[in-house]
TORMARMI-679474 format. One record per residue (C-alpha): x, y, z; residue number from 1. Coordinates in Angstrom, 2 decimals, padded with zeros to 5 digits. Layout:
TORMARMI-679474
X; Y; Z; NUM;
...
END
This chain:
TORMARMI-679474
035.60; 166.52; 050.11; 1;
033.24; 166.82; 053.06; 2;
033.39; 166.45; 056.85; 3;
032.81; 163.00; 058.33; 4;
029.13; 162.08; 058.31; 5;
026.80; 161.49; 061.23; 6;
026.82; 157.81; 060.22; 7;
030.56; 157.71; 060.93; 8;
030.08; 159.00; 064.48; 9;
027.16; 156.64; 065.09; 10;
029.48; 153.81; 064.04; 11;
032.15; 155.00; 066.47; 12;
029.64; 155.05; 069.32; 13;
028.38; 151.56; 068.44; 14;
031.93; 150.25; 068.55; 15;
032.48; 151.84; 071.95; 16;
029.17; 150.48; 073.18; 17;
030.33; 147.00; 072.13; 18;
033.55; 147.49; 074.08; 19;
031.55; 148.41; 077.17; 20;
029.38; 145.32; 076.82; 21;
032.40; 143.07; 076.31; 22;
033.94; 144.49; 079.50; 23;
030.77; 143.84; 081.50; 24;
030.15; 147.55; 082.06; 25;
027.00; 149.67; 082.00; 26;
028.82; 152.14; 079.78; 27;
031.70; 154.49; 079.16; 28;
032.08; 158.08; 080.35; 29;
034.44; 159.93; 078.03; 30;
035.97; 163.10; 079.49; 31;
039.08; 163.53; 077.36; 32;
038.27; 166.29; 074.82; 33;
039.82; 164.36; 071.92; 34;
037.68; 161.32; 072.72; 35;
034.48; 163.38; 072.92; 36;
035.24; 164.96; 069.55; 37;
036.15; 161.59; 068.04; 38;
032.81; 160.09; 069.07; 39;
030.58; 163.08; 068.21; 40;
032.30; 165.32; 065.66; 41;
031.74; 168.26; 068.00; 42;
034.69; 170.67; 068.00; 43;
033.86; 172.46; 071.23; 44;
035.75; 175.10; 073.16; 45;
038.27; 173.39; 075.43; 46;
038.50; 175.15; 078.77; 47;
038.18; 174.48; 082.49; 48;
034.51; 173.42; 082.20; 49;
034.36; 169.61; 081.74; 50;
032.43; 168.15; 078.81; 51;
031.46; 164.49; 079.02; 52;
029.94; 161.91; 076.72; 53;
028.08; 158.93; 078.18; 54;
027.80; 155.87; 075.96; 55;
025.65; 153.34; 077.81; 56;
024.91; 149.77; 076.89; 57;
021.20; 150.45; 077.46; 58;
020.97; 154.25; 077.40; 59;
022.59; 157.34; 075.95; 60;
024.45; 158.69; 074.18; 61;
024.31; 161.84; 076.28; 62;
026.47; 164.91; 076.12; 63;
026.92; 166.31; 079.62; 64;
027.91; 169.95; 079.25; 65;
027.94; 173.31; 081.04; 66;
024.73; 175.26; 080.51; 67;
026.43; 177.92; 078.39; 68;
027.25; 175.24; 075.78; 69;
023.69; 173.90; 075.65; 70;
022.70; 175.18; 072.20; 71;
025.97; 174.09; 070.61; 72;
025.63; 170.61; 072.09; 73;
022.02; 170.30; 070.98; 74;
023.16; 170.78; 067.37; 75;
025.21; 167.57; 067.54; 76;
023.28; 164.82; 065.70; 77;
022.32; 161.60; 067.45; 78;
022.88; 162.58; 071.08; 79;
020.77; 163.91; 073.93; 80;
022.03; 166.77; 076.07; 81;
022.10; 167.27; 079.83; 82;
023.53; 170.37; 081.45; 83;
025.11; 171.46; 084.70; 84;
025.06; 175.05; 085.93; 85;
028.65; 176.18; 086.10; 86;
032.23; 175.30; 087.04; 87;
033.52; 174.55; 089.64; 88;
030.04; 174.25; 091.14; 89;
028.86; 173.13; 094.57; 90;
029.12; 169.57; 093.29; 91;
032.13; 169.05; 090.99; 92;
030.93; 168.67; 087.42; 93;
032.30; 165.14; 086.91; 94;
030.65; 163.90; 090.10; 95;
027.41; 165.51; 088.92; 96;
027.78; 163.58; 085.66; 97;
028.12; 160.28; 087.52; 98;
024.97; 161.07; 089.54; 99;
023.08; 162.17; 086.44; 100;
023.97; 158.98; 084.56; 101;
022.88; 156.77; 087.42; 102;
024.85; 153.71; 086.28; 103;
026.80; 151.61; 088.76; 104;
029.52; 150.10; 086.55; 105;
031.44; 152.38; 084.26; 106;
034.83; 153.11; 082.73; 107;
036.13; 156.67; 082.69; 108;
038.94; 157.54; 080.29; 109;
040.57; 160.18; 082.52; 110;
039.80; 161.39; 086.03; 111;
041.29; 164.01; 088.33; 112;
042.97; 162.15; 091.19; 113;
041.25; 164.46; 093.67; 114;
037.88; 163.06; 092.53; 115;
038.81; 159.37; 092.52; 116;
037.74; 158.50; 096.08; 117;
034.42; 160.34; 095.65; 118;
033.75; 158.68; 092.28; 119;
034.48; 155.22; 093.68; 120;
032.02; 155.84; 096.51; 121;
029.24; 156.43; 093.98; 122;
029.91; 153.29; 091.93; 123;
030.06; 149.54; 092.40; 124;
032.75; 149.27; 089.76; 125;
034.99; 151.99; 088.35; 126;
037.62; 151.31; 085.68; 127;
040.06; 154.02; 084.70; 128;
040.48; 152.72; 081.16; 129;
040.51; 154.62; 077.87; 130;
038.42; 152.31; 075.70; 131;
038.41; 154.90; 072.89; 132;
042.19; 154.82; 072.48; 133;
042.44; 151.59; 070.43; 134;
039.51; 152.72; 068.25; 135;
041.10; 156.11; 067.56; 136;
044.50; 154.60; 066.81; 137;
043.31; 152.74; 063.69; 138;
041.74; 155.11; 061.19; 139;
039.04; 154.35; 058.64; 140;
039.45; 155.25; 054.98; 141;
037.21; 158.29; 055.51; 142;
039.52; 159.55; 058.25; 143;
042.63; 158.82; 056.18; 144;
041.23; 160.90; 053.31; 145;
041.18; 163.93; 055.61; 146;
044.70; 163.16; 056.84; 147;
045.96; 163.01; 053.25; 148;
044.32; 166.31; 052.36; 149;
045.78; 167.96; 055.46; 150;
049.23; 166.64; 054.54; 151;
048.94; 168.07; 051.04; 152;
048.29; 171.56; 052.43; 153;
051.17; 171.27; 054.90; 154;
053.32; 170.42; 051.87; 155;
052.09; 173.53; 050.08; 156;
053.38; 175.72; 052.92; 157;
056.85; 174.25; 052.43; 158;
056.61; 174.68; 048.67; 159;
055.84; 178.36; 049.17; 160;
058.75; 178.74; 051.59; 161;
061.13; 177.09; 049.13; 162;
059.90; 179.32; 046.31; 163;
059.73; 182.67; 048.10; 164;
062.01; 182.24; 051.10; 165;
065.27; 183.18; 049.41; 166;
063.85; 186.44; 048.11; 167;
062.39; 187.31; 051.52; 168;
065.74; 186.72; 053.23; 169;
067.55; 188.69; 050.52; 170;
065.35; 191.68; 051.32; 171;
066.20; 191.44; 055.02; 172;
063.26; 189.24; 056.00; 173;
063.07; 187.54; 059.39; 174;
061.80; 184.22; 060.71; 175;
058.48; 185.95; 061.38; 176;
058.36; 187.28; 057.80; 177;
058.99; 183.82; 056.36; 178;
056.29; 182.34; 058.57; 179;
053.71; 185.01; 057.75; 180;
054.27; 184.72; 054.02; 181;
054.11; 180.95; 053.63; 182;
051.24; 180.34; 056.06; 183;
049.24; 183.34; 054.89; 184;
049.58; 182.34; 051.24; 185;
048.39; 178.75; 051.80; 186;
045.75; 179.65; 054.39; 187;
043.96; 181.69; 051.75; 188;
044.00; 178.73; 049.36; 189;
042.77; 176.42; 052.11; 190;
039.88; 178.73; 052.97; 191;
038.91; 179.21; 049.34; 192;
038.91; 175.46; 048.67; 193;
037.45; 174.03; 051.89; 194;
036.20; 176.88; 054.06; 195;
032.53; 176.62; 053.17; 196;
032.26; 172.82; 053.34; 197;
034.14; 172.54; 056.64; 198;
032.50; 175.35; 058.62; 199;
032.13; 174.35; 062.26; 200;
035.03; 171.91; 062.17; 201;
038.64; 172.47; 063.09; 202;
040.53; 173.70; 060.03; 203;
043.74; 175.68; 059.78; 204;
047.52; 175.78; 059.61; 205;
050.05; 175.97; 062.43; 206;
053.74; 176.43; 061.77; 207;
057.12; 177.38; 063.15; 208;
060.29; 178.70; 061.53; 209;
063.62; 178.69; 063.40; 210;
067.03; 179.58; 062.03; 211;
070.70; 179.14; 062.90; 212;
071.49; 178.47; 066.59; 213;
067.83; 178.98; 067.47; 214;
067.05; 175.77; 065.57; 215;
068.58; 173.85; 068.47; 216;
065.47; 174.75; 070.51; 217;
062.79; 172.38; 069.16; 218;
059.84; 174.32; 070.59; 219;
061.28; 177.82; 070.54; 220;
059.13; 180.80; 069.58; 221;
059.41; 182.45; 066.17; 222;
061.28; 185.76; 066.35; 223;
062.45; 188.64; 064.21; 224;
065.88; 187.07; 063.77; 225;
067.24; 187.26; 060.22; 226;
068.58; 183.95; 058.84; 227;
072.20; 184.25; 057.74; 228;
074.05; 182.70; 054.76; 229;
075.13; 179.13; 055.44; 230;
072.60; 178.58; 058.23; 231;
069.86; 175.94; 058.41; 232;
066.23; 177.07; 058.63; 233;
063.80; 174.57; 060.21; 234;
060.16; 174.78; 059.12; 235;
057.59; 172.57; 060.85; 236;
054.09; 172.69; 059.41; 237;
050.84; 171.25; 060.74; 238;
047.47; 171.37; 059.03; 239;
044.01; 170.29; 060.11; 240;
040.98; 169.74; 057.86; 241;
037.73; 168.47; 059.30; 242;
039.54; 168.13; 062.61; 243;
042.11; 165.64; 061.29; 244;
045.78; 166.53; 061.49; 245;
048.88; 165.93; 059.42; 246;
052.39; 167.38; 059.37; 247;
055.19; 168.09; 056.96; 248;
058.53; 169.66; 057.76; 249;
061.95; 170.36; 056.29; 250;
065.25; 171.98; 057.08; 251;
066.47; 174.38; 054.41; 252;
069.94; 175.84; 053.93; 253;
070.49; 179.52; 053.22; 254;
072.83; 179.01; 050.28; 255;
074.67; 175.80; 049.38; 256;
075.12; 173.16; 052.13; 257;
078.58; 172.30; 053.41; 258;
079.94; 168.76; 053.58; 259;
079.14; 168.54; 057.29; 260;
075.62; 169.75; 056.69; 261;
075.13; 167.14; 053.98; 262;
076.34; 164.46; 056.38; 263;
073.68; 165.50; 058.88; 264;
070.97; 165.54; 056.23; 265;
072.01; 162.10; 055.00; 266;
071.73; 160.69; 058.53; 267;
068.20; 162.09; 058.79; 268;
067.25; 160.51; 055.45; 269;
068.49; 157.15; 056.70; 270;
066.48; 157.62; 059.89; 271;
063.29; 158.17; 057.89; 272;
063.98; 155.07; 055.79; 273;
064.55; 153.02; 058.95; 274;
061.25; 154.27; 060.39; 275;
059.36; 153.17; 057.28; 276;
061.06; 149.76; 057.25; 277;
060.23; 149.15; 060.91; 278;
056.58; 150.09; 060.35; 279;
056.36; 147.77; 057.35; 280;
057.70; 145.04; 059.64; 281;
054.85; 145.72; 062.13; 282;
057.23; 146.30; 064.98; 283;
056.11; 147.80; 068.26; 284;
056.14; 151.56; 068.66; 285;
059.17; 151.51; 070.95; 286;
061.04; 149.22; 068.53; 287;
060.26; 151.58; 065.66; 288;
061.76; 154.42; 067.67; 289;
064.93; 152.43; 068.37; 290;
065.34; 151.45; 064.71; 291;
064.72; 155.01; 063.54; 292;
067.30; 156.61; 065.80; 293;
070.00; 154.01; 065.11; 294;
071.30; 155.73; 061.92; 295;
071.70; 159.01; 063.82; 296;
073.69; 157.24; 066.53; 297;
075.76; 155.48; 063.84; 298;
076.64; 158.87; 062.34; 299;
078.10; 159.94; 065.68; 300;
075.23; 162.35; 066.36; 301;
073.51; 160.50; 069.18; 302;
074.26; 163.26; 071.68; 303;
072.27; 165.66; 069.50; 304;
069.01; 163.67; 069.76; 305;
066.43; 165.49; 071.89; 306;
063.17; 163.62; 071.28; 307;
061.39; 160.48; 070.06; 308;
061.02; 159.78; 066.36; 309;
057.29; 160.46; 066.19; 310;
053.74; 160.42; 067.49; 311;
050.26; 159.45; 066.42; 312;
047.97; 161.93; 064.68; 313;
044.23; 162.13; 064.15; 314;
041.65; 164.32; 065.88; 315;
044.59; 165.73; 067.83; 316;
047.95; 166.80; 066.46; 317;
049.69; 164.67; 069.09; 318;
047.91; 161.51; 070.20; 319;
048.64; 157.90; 071.07; 320;
050.24; 155.63; 070.08; 321;
053.71; 157.15; 070.49; 322;
056.80; 156.12; 068.53; 323;
058.82; 156.40; 071.69; 324;
060.41; 154.43; 074.53; 325;
057.80; 152.91; 076.79; 326;
055.02; 152.45; 074.23; 327;
054.86; 148.77; 073.30; 328;
051.74; 149.10; 071.14; 329;
052.07; 146.90; 068.06; 330;
051.82; 149.04; 064.92; 331;
048.95; 148.12; 062.62; 332;
047.37; 149.12; 059.29; 333;
045.39; 152.33; 059.56; 334;
047.66; 153.96; 062.12; 335;
049.02; 157.42; 061.31; 336;
052.36; 158.64; 062.62; 337;
054.69; 161.56; 062.25; 338;
058.32; 160.75; 061.50; 339;
060.58; 163.47; 062.88; 340;
064.32; 162.79; 062.89; 341;
065.88; 165.73; 064.70; 342;
069.45; 166.77; 065.39; 343;
069.97; 169.65; 067.80; 344;
073.36; 171.16; 068.66; 345;
072.92; 173.95; 071.26; 346;
074.78; 177.11; 070.38; 347;
075.33; 175.91; 066.82; 348;
072.27; 174.75; 064.87; 349;
069.25; 172.47; 064.64; 350;
067.83; 170.11; 062.01; 351;
064.49; 168.33; 061.63; 352;
062.37; 166.82; 058.89; 353;
058.76; 165.68; 059.26; 354;
056.71; 163.20; 057.26; 355;
053.18; 161.93; 057.80; 356;
053.17; 158.13; 057.50; 357;
050.10; 155.92; 057.05; 358;
050.67; 152.27; 057.91; 359;
049.26; 149.86; 055.30; 360;
049.07; 146.07; 055.12; 361;
052.38; 145.52; 053.33; 362;
053.65; 149.06; 052.87; 363;
053.77; 152.52; 054.38; 364;
052.21; 155.43; 052.55; 365;
054.05; 158.74; 052.87; 366;
051.10; 161.14; 052.83; 367;
053.37; 164.21; 052.88; 368;
055.23; 164.48; 049.59; 369;
057.51; 167.49; 049.97; 370;
060.65; 165.68; 051.15; 371;
060.33; 163.06; 048.42; 372;
059.89; 165.72; 045.73; 373;
062.79; 167.78; 047.07; 374;
065.87; 165.73; 048.10; 375;
068.30; 167.32; 050.60; 376;
070.53; 169.00; 048.02; 377;
067.56; 170.94; 046.60; 378;
066.29; 172.33; 049.92; 379;
068.17; 175.57; 049.35; 380;
066.97; 179.12; 049.97; 381;
069.01; 180.97; 047.36; 382;
069.59; 184.51; 048.55; 383;
END
């Protein structure tokens, strides 16, 4: 397995150039970091200094970068580089980019509202449209291969937690101990297998482990709390290889689950099945969310829902489209989504599972295999 080729990124830029031509524009100025990476393969440092990519119908592509990034940008194949001195600068960097490009009709994917009036004054036509979004949403087979590989390593973290977690807890281990063991173990495997080939790209594992009442806080920090017998332990794992993300997650029980706990886990299983069915039916993102959460409401747990069912994944861990209210994007083959049924009961406990789903033509591929290999009754940390 190798990183995406320069031919892939040239193809992305051609597609975006075609979109600009179809819209009657001189070109597109991409400022969103995810879009710049998607169209160049450059995994640059994201900070306050803007980085832009100009894709013109008759000129470019140009990377427009702060001077301190010059050498890194020059190593990106197929693009020219232009630099500004520093941020914030006498002239704001984005306005400098517009002057440097010299075009009169452009679309910009994202723009600080404070710069809008000044940008409009420099242009005959300004569209605040993200033309890269629909391209990013539907992945090629080369991109999906990286998603699948990332999902397999996220699964391995959960496998390690299932295997070693009970012993760690038995010895007095904490959430932090569980996290360090499972991520450290798989990170070494990931580096040994892919580290050399994927140098210079984004590669790594991110994870969280929450136990007992702390599981009711979906984005809580990992602490030195010791999981107790009978409690759920939520593990959410993300992995990136070649800059492409996937997730896998499970809720384990310390010891055997109670009848009430099994009822919760069954509702989450039904939610996942409903998500898959709605994606197979090519329903809109908001409709998928409604269908996915219906089994949780039917189980009388609607008050414990704290978030949407899922989000898109690709060059960013969270990206459009969103399986959520308000996103009416029609789902299509090649889209990648997380599926995250969650039940959160403050002061008591929290539950979440995560799958990475790839939409196909007449099916949905579950790229993460841990939950399928380990049904709810087997997700037990025996201490």
